[in-house]
C-alpha positions as CSV (number, residue, x, y, z in Angstrom):
1,X,38.1,15.4,-133.1
2,X,38.3,18.7,-131.3
3,X,41.0,21.1,-130.2
4,X,42.0,22.2,-126.7
5,X,44.0,25.3,-125.9
6,X,47.4,25.1,-124.3
7,X,50.1,27.7,-123.5
8,X,53.0,28.1,-125.9
9,X,55.4,26.7,-123.4
10,X,53.4,23.4,-123.4
11,X,54.2,22.7,-127.0
12,X,56.2,19.4,-127.0
13,X,57.3,19.5,-130.6
14,X,60.9,20.2,-131.7
15,X,60.6,23.6,-133.5
16,X,63.4,22.8,-136.0
17,X,61.5,19.7,-137.1
18,X,58.1,21.3,-136.9
19,X,58.9,24.2,-139.2
20,X,61.9,23.1,-141.2
21,X,60.9,19.5,-141.9
22,X,57.2,19.1,-141.3
23,X,56.3,22.5,-142.6
24,X,53.2,24.6,-141.8
25,X,50.3,26.3,-143.6
26,X,50.1,30.0,-143.0
27,X,46.5,31.1,-143.4
28,X,45.1,34.6,-143.4
29,X,41.9,36.3,-144.4
30,X,38.3,36.0,-143.3
31,X,35.5,33.4,-143.5
32,X,34.4,35.0,-146.7
33,X,37.8,35.0,-148.4
34,X,41.2,33.6,-147.3
35,X,44.3,31.9,-148.6
36,X,46.8,29.5,-147.3
37,X,50.4,28.7,-148.3
38,X,53.1,26.3,-147.1
39,X,56.1,27.7,-145.2
40,X,59.3,26.0,-144.1
41,X,61.3,29.0,-142.8
42,X,60.6,30.4,-139.4
43,X,60.9,29.8,-135.7
44,X,59.5,30.5,-132.3
45,X,61.0,32.4,-129.3
46,X,60.5,35.4,-127.1
47,X,60.5,39.1,-128.2
48,X,59.5,42.1,-126.2
49,X,58.4,39.8,-123.4
50,X,56.0,37.9,-125.5
51,X,56.0,34.4,-127.0
52,X,56.4,34.8,-130.7
53,X,56.5,32.9,-134.0
54,X,58.3,34.3,-137.0
55,X,58.0,33.4,-140.6
56,X,59.0,34.6,-144.0
57,X,56.8,35.2,-147.0
58,X,57.8,36.3,-150.5
59,X,55.9,39.4,-151.7
60,X,54.4,37.9,-154.8
61,X,52.6,35.2,-152.9
62,X,48.8,35.5,-152.9
63,X,48.7,35.0,-149.1
64,X,50.6,38.2,-148.7
65,X,47.6,40.2,-149.8
66,X,45.6,38.7,-146.9
67,X,48.5,39.2,-144.4
68,X,48.7,42.9,-145.3
69,X,44.9,43.3,-144.6
70,X,44.6,41.3,-141.4
71,X,46.1,41.7,-138.0
72,X,46.1,38.0,-137.3
73,X,46.8,34.7,-139.1
74,X,47.4,31.1,-138.2
75,X,50.2,28.6,-138.6
76,X,48.8,25.0,-138.9
77,X,51.0,22.0,-138.5
78,X,50.0,18.5,-139.7
79,X,50.9,14.8,-139.5
80,X,53.1,13.4,-142.2
81,X,50.1,11.9,-144.1
82,X,49.2,15.5,-145.2
83,X,52.6,16.2,-146.8
84,X,51.1,16.0,-150.3
85,X,48.5,18.6,-149.4
86,X,51.2,20.9,-148.0
87,X,53.3,20.3,-151.1
88,X,50.4,21.4,-153.3
89,X,49.7,24.5,-151.1
90,X,53.3,25.5,-151.4
91,X,53.6,25.1,-155.2
92,X,50.2,26.3,-156.5
93,X,48.7,29.7,-156.2
94,X,45.3,30.4,-154.5
95,X,44.7,32.8,-157.3
96,X,44.4,29.8,-159.6
97,X,43.3,27.0,-157.4
98,X,40.8,26.4,-154.5
99,X,43.4,24.9,-152.2
100,X,40.9,23.3,-149.7
101,X,38.9,21.7,-152.5
102,X,42.1,20.5,-154.3
103,X,43.7,19.0,-151.1
104,X,40.6,17.9,-149.2
105,X,41.6,20.0,-146.2
106,X,38.7,21.4,-144.2
107,X,38.7,25.1,-143.4
108,X,37.8,26.0,-139.8
109,X,37.8,29.4,-138.2
110,X,38.6,30.7,-134.7
111,X,35.9,32.6,-132.8
112,X,37.4,35.8,-134.3
113,X,37.1,34.3,-137.9
114,X,40.8,33.5,-138.5
115,X,41.2,30.5,-140.8
116,X,43.0,27.3,-140.0
117,X,42.3,23.6,-140.9
118,X,40.5,20.9,-139.0
119,X,43.1,18.3,-140.0
120,X,45.9,20.2,-138.3
121,X,47.3,18.7,-135.1
122,X,48.7,22.0,-133.8
123,X,47.6,25.6,-134.6
124,X,49.3,28.8,-133.6
125,X,47.0,31.8,-133.7
126,X,49.3,34.7,-134.3
127,X,49.0,38.5,-134.1
128,X,51.4,40.5,-136.2
129,X,53.8,42.7,-134.1
130,X,56.6,43.5,-136.5
131,X,57.3,43.1,-140.2
132,X,60.3,44.0,-142.3
133,X,61.5,43.3,-145.8
134,X,64.7,41.4,-146.1
135,X,67.3,43.0,-148.3
136,X,70.8,42.2,-149.7
137,X,72.5,45.0,-147.7
138,X,71.4,43.4,-144.4
139,X,72.6,39.9,-145.2
140,X,76.0,39.5,-143.7
141,X,76.8,36.1,-145.2
142,X,76.5,37.1,-148.9
143,X,76.5,33.4,-150.0
144,X,72.9,33.3,-148.8
145,X,71.9,36.1,-151.2
146,X,73.4,34.2,-154.1
147,X,71.8,30.9,-153.0
148,X,68.3,32.0,-152.1
149,X,67.5,35.3,-154.0
150,X,67.4,36.9,-157.3
151,X,65.4,40.1,-156.5
152,X,62.3,38.9,-154.6
153,X,63.4,39.0,-150.9
154,X,61.0,37.6,-148.3
155,X,59.2,39.8,-145.8
156,X,59.7,38.7,-142.2
157,X,56.7,38.7,-139.8
158,X,57.3,38.5,-136.1
159,X,54.0,37.7,-134.4
160,X,52.7,37.2,-130.9
161,X,51.3,33.7,-130.3
162,X,47.9,34.6,-129.0
163,X,46.6,31.0,-128.8
164,X,47.8,27.5,-129.3
165,X,45.3,24.8,-130.3
166,X,46.2,21.1,-130.2
167,X,44.1,18.1,-131.2
168,X,42.6,16.3,-128.2
């Protein structure tokens, strides 16, 4: 099955379900070396006149090393039957495991060499625009600091959606 390109406004999925319940794989790197990890925090919207996706990555995650080096990354969304693969990718480190081999997911690459997966049903190709470390001082509802953090706050990435690929 192949992908076709659509505009971000043509995405029919509910973003709350897509990101919060279905989850996504964030993938960054090159054809030679990349990593992927599961995310369930983020969203989509408009910033600085551009269609954007935002996501949050903890600094110790292996994928962060690739996000720091590359301007672009992908967010790949899957059907429910891939939930076990996403669970694995969210709980195991790419430092220790070959995630595509372990999950059976097939790496694919955009014409610019940005990794995603053939089994995805929707792929957002994102270009980083803004990044900021979250911190306790900026959290207004302090209950969230107690619930979600010890000392390893996420880094937020706001990225322009450069391309949207959907399964045909």
